[in-house]
C-alpha atoms as one frame of an Amber mdcrd trajectory, in Angstrom:
protein
 -14.138   0.170 -15.255 -11.799  -2.694 -14.130 -11.099  -6.014 -15.310  -9.199
  -8.617 -13.306  -6.580 -11.692 -14.153  -5.596 -13.475 -11.076  -3.414 -16.377
  -9.933  -4.675 -18.496  -7.093  -4.925 -16.442  -4.061  -4.400 -18.052  -0.740
  -6.616 -17.215   2.306  -3.909 -15.244   3.898  -4.931 -12.303   1.624  -8.039
 -11.888   3.503  -6.244 -11.420   6.623  -6.048  -7.701   8.091  -2.392  -6.774
   8.682  -1.239  -4.145   6.065   1.864  -3.037   4.677   3.103  -0.969   1.809
   3.576  -4.404   0.394   2.525  -7.862  -0.008   5.654  -8.925   1.902   8.721
 -11.417   1.889   8.573 -15.145   2.475   6.565 -17.271   4.928   4.848 -20.380
   5.587   1.264 -21.366   5.967  -0.930 -18.970   8.154  -2.597 -19.821  11.367
  -5.898 -17.997  10.515  -7.091 -18.579  14.233  -4.155 -16.893  15.624  -3.887
 -14.188  12.841  -7.081 -12.685  13.392 -10.511 -12.191  11.626 -10.795 -11.710
   7.862 -10.572  -8.184   6.342 -13.712  -5.980   7.478 -16.829  -5.459   5.209
 -16.165  -2.605   2.889 -17.929   0.580   3.189 -20.893   0.860   0.894 -21.141
   4.158  -0.538 -19.651   4.379  -3.907 -18.034   8.033  -4.891 -16.446   6.412
  -8.138 -19.832   6.004  -9.665 -20.356   9.476 -10.722 -17.129  10.062 -12.284
 -17.086  10.752 -15.943 -14.487  11.184 -18.602 -12.768  14.580 -19.189 -11.641
  14.791 -22.821  -9.055  17.488 -22.112  -7.367  15.117 -19.554  -7.840  11.948
 -21.703  -6.102  13.754 -24.599  -2.849  13.598 -22.373  -2.819   9.886 -23.045
  -0.587   8.368 -26.188  -2.758   7.824 -29.237  -2.337   4.178 -29.083  -3.377
   3.996 -25.444  -6.637   6.039 -26.282  -7.439   3.686 -29.278  -6.711   0.373
 -27.552  -8.641   1.624 -24.283  -6.818  -0.905 -21.815  -3.908  -0.626 -19.589
  -2.247  -3.764 -17.547  -1.987  -2.985 -13.931   0.302  -5.005 -11.777  -1.805
  -4.947  -8.632  -0.521  -5.912  -5.013  -3.749  -6.772  -3.087  -2.840  -7.033
   0.817  -5.327  -5.453   3.287  -7.466  -2.503   4.132  -7.756   0.333   3.700
  -5.416   0.345   0.499  -6.636  -2.912  -1.252  -8.085  -6.110   0.004 -10.848
  -8.739  -0.401 -13.662  -8.013   1.758 -15.955 -10.625   0.133 -13.289 -13.436
  -0.546 -10.439 -14.028  -3.096 -13.149 -14.686  -5.816 -14.339 -11.551  -5.758
 -13.355  -8.116  -7.069 -10.898  -6.357  -4.507 -11.913  -3.187  -2.677 -10.022
  -0.259  -0.891  -8.729   3.201  -1.314  -6.169   2.411  -3.861  -8.935   0.498
  -6.163 -11.304   3.380  -5.862  -8.644   6.002  -6.847  -7.338   4.043  -9.685
 -10.772   3.268 -10.849 -11.734   7.051 -10.938  -8.645   7.985 -12.521  -9.333
   5.429 -15.431 -12.916   6.901 -15.699 -11.446  10.205 -16.080  -9.110   9.113
 -18.727 -11.900   7.122 -20.634  -9.975   3.774 -20.360 -10.257   0.255 -18.717
  -7.717  -1.249 -16.349  -6.933  -4.705 -16.493  -5.627  -5.968 -13.178  -3.168
  -8.340 -12.601  -2.522  -9.800  -9.029   1.047  -9.665  -8.164   3.327  -9.804
  -4.984   4.570  -6.331  -4.206   8.194  -7.010  -4.429   7.754  -8.358  -8.206
   5.696  -5.538  -9.443   8.299  -2.518 -10.084  10.911  -4.875 -11.904   8.051
  -6.089 -14.081   7.348  -2.404 -14.994  10.739  -2.289 -16.655  10.035  -5.495
 -18.537   6.944  -4.301 -20.124   4.875  -6.856 -18.450   2.574  -4.307 -16.717
   1.824  -0.659 -17.641   1.504   0.689 -14.302   1.765  -0.692 -10.656  -0.327
  -0.047  -7.647   0.350  -1.253  -4.247   1.067   1.784  -2.003   4.445   2.249
  -3.467   6.231   4.928  -1.460   8.462   7.362  -3.530  11.899   6.799  -2.568
  15.483   8.149  -4.010  16.544   4.657  -4.935  13.290   3.813  -6.518  13.393
   6.982  -8.706  16.450   5.555 -10.538  14.280   3.270 -12.456  10.532   4.083
 -11.632   8.484   7.159 -12.290   5.643   7.964  -9.911   2.567   9.877  -9.964
   1.421  10.806  -6.417  -2.066  10.282  -4.766  -1.672   9.985  -1.212   0.686
  10.832   1.864   1.225   7.797   3.883   4.124   6.416   5.383   5.744   4.433
   8.052   4.507   3.459  11.572   4.467   0.878  14.243   2.168  -1.636  15.997
   2.378  -3.990  18.912   0.401  -6.785  20.362  -2.358  -5.128  22.438  -0.983
  -4.930  25.990   2.732  -4.845  25.002   4.168  -1.884  27.094   7.731  -2.434
  26.450   7.794   0.457  23.847   5.754   3.103  25.724   2.765   4.877  24.116
   4.810   5.669  20.932   7.803   4.873  18.852   9.531   7.897  17.525  13.170
   6.902  17.585  14.515   3.439  15.775  16.808   3.273  19.236  13.496   2.154
  20.764  13.500  -1.041  18.741  17.105  -2.183  20.020  17.215  -5.575  21.392
  13.731  -6.265  19.800  12.707  -8.196  16.822  10.790  -6.219  14.278   8.318
  -7.589  11.431   8.269  -5.984   7.988   7.545  -6.838   4.463  10.563  -7.885
   2.088  11.321  -5.293  -0.646   9.691  -2.432   1.220  10.842   1.105   2.439
  10.513  -0.347   5.937  13.401  -2.957   5.206  15.272  -0.140   3.526  14.876
   2.170   6.560  15.799  -0.483   9.074  19.033  -1.484   7.154  19.986   1.796
   6.669  19.920   2.780  10.397  21.177  -0.720  11.582  24.087   1.487  13.512
  21.804   3.146  15.827  21.846   0.598  18.345  25.616   0.273  18.634  25.979
   3.984  19.030  23.336   3.901  21.774  25.421   1.173  23.447  22.379  -1.229
  23.077  21.755  -4.739  21.476  20.771  -4.604  17.678  17.350  -4.933  16.453
  16.661  -8.074  14.391  14.423  -7.892  11.310  12.293 -10.708  10.037  10.516
 -10.284   6.465   7.164 -11.986   5.628   5.493 -12.740   2.337   1.971 -12.265
   3.747   0.220  -9.883   5.809  -1.211 -12.705   7.596   1.847 -14.298   8.587
   3.197 -11.229   9.926   0.483 -10.761  12.258   0.494 -14.379  13.130   4.204
 -14.122  14.079   3.327 -10.882  16.293   0.286 -12.673  18.233   2.797 -15.804
  18.862   5.445 -13.689  20.196   7.913 -14.375  17.320   8.326 -10.732  16.456
   7.936  -7.960  19.157   6.748  -4.959  16.632   5.381  -4.544  13.398   6.782
  -1.423  11.068   4.033  -0.908   8.234   1.912   1.616   6.720   0.535   4.441
   8.867  -3.044   3.960   7.412  -2.752   0.295   7.381  -1.628   0.009  11.054
  -4.412   2.392  12.089  -7.147   0.714  10.558  -5.794  -2.851  11.973  -5.686
  -1.508  15.025  -9.268  -0.525  14.992 -10.540  -4.154  14.220 -10.785  -6.045
  17.595  -9.948  -9.201  16.109  -6.488  -8.172  15.073  -5.472  -7.713  18.885
  -2.990  -4.872  18.130  -2.283  -1.427  19.053  -0.972   1.415  16.953   2.308
   3.214  18.372   2.414   6.124  16.350   3.714   7.713  12.887   7.466   7.599
  12.246   7.838   8.959   8.866   5.491  10.262   6.162   6.043   9.315   2.818
   4.659  10.253  -1.047   2.655   7.221  -2.298   1.941   7.034  -5.944   1.219
   5.132  -9.271   4.100   3.243 -10.453   5.660   3.377 -14.010   8.619   2.462
 -15.825  11.405   5.354 -16.285  10.201   7.685 -19.192   6.642   6.453 -19.181
   4.360   8.846 -21.673   1.523   7.889 -19.182   2.367  10.124 -16.010   1.163
  13.568 -17.156  -2.171  12.048 -18.098  -2.419  10.277 -14.739  -1.170  13.558
 -12.764  -4.075  15.398 -14.540  -6.478  12.772 -13.767  -5.715  12.679 -10.055
  -5.756  16.675  -9.884  -9.104  16.381 -11.714 -10.320  14.021  -9.040  -8.989
  16.293  -6.320 -10.659  19.609  -7.635 -13.931  17.918  -8.328 -14.239  16.602
  -4.761 -14.289  12.685  -5.861 -10.869  12.486  -4.243 -12.153  13.985  -0.685
 -15.037  11.491  -0.825 -12.977   8.426  -1.323 -10.666   9.420   1.466 -13.560
  10.037   3.692 -15.049   6.513   2.718 -12.074   5.059   3.808 -11.067   7.149
   6.998  -7.887   8.265   5.530  -8.492  12.015   5.178  -5.335  12.963   6.963
  -3.396  11.623   4.121  -4.969  13.776   1.632  -2.376  15.702  -0.725  -3.331
  19.343  -2.348  -2.015  18.108  -5.832  -0.364  15.251  -7.525   3.093  15.372
  -8.311   5.298  13.647 -10.860   8.659  12.317  -9.179   8.667  14.473  -6.139
  12.159  14.668  -4.280
């Protein structure tokens, strides 16, 4: 149900450090240090049995029903959200890919995917370059000023360190634990916004401030962690958990910091949101949604119902 138009993709996209993102700016990635390629994708296909639901498809604008195709700005970074298990010349796979494809089948439309960096997708929605965006976009008050969201999962923010690093204890539950350390994040993400908004916590605690470094590629962030240029990574809960389970990554997950609604992104006032919400809810009701999350081992992030622009 999906097509794909892609620019050249670097080998770094195969590496296994996740984010709500593809990140900020970075140089070439040392793949020997950064770890192994993304792990093989699960073989089950819960999307195969999904069929069009006429009552849901009827919620689409007439022009979309007639044209039958929507352009998707897609950030493909790392498992379990979206990655290239078989190389960048093959189709991406992941939880976000499966959910989007299943929604498209319910709506009876085709998704035309355009690979894009995380930080470019939301602005491109406003310009009309894409009809919607995917990339594990967290719903925030600031983003809601210009973007409409249709939620499909409850992910959020967590931390990971190089395996064997005991400086933070077993869990990071307070940003003051980061004081005096260097944190790696993706540019334009909720992680960057959270750390910037709370940068006074160290002064209040009488400690040295934390330093934040943003990276454009997941592999570059993992390389920096393994080489000691950063001490800790702040990224998605599901992504960091998945990564820590891969021995080649050499990382340890230090727990959840904050849960966050994640959804499909649309330009403000998009006529597509009600149809996408109804399609997600159809998948929840018919059991496909649960099967997709089981496939990617993200069941704890399940939602009971999709929402448009939750607070």
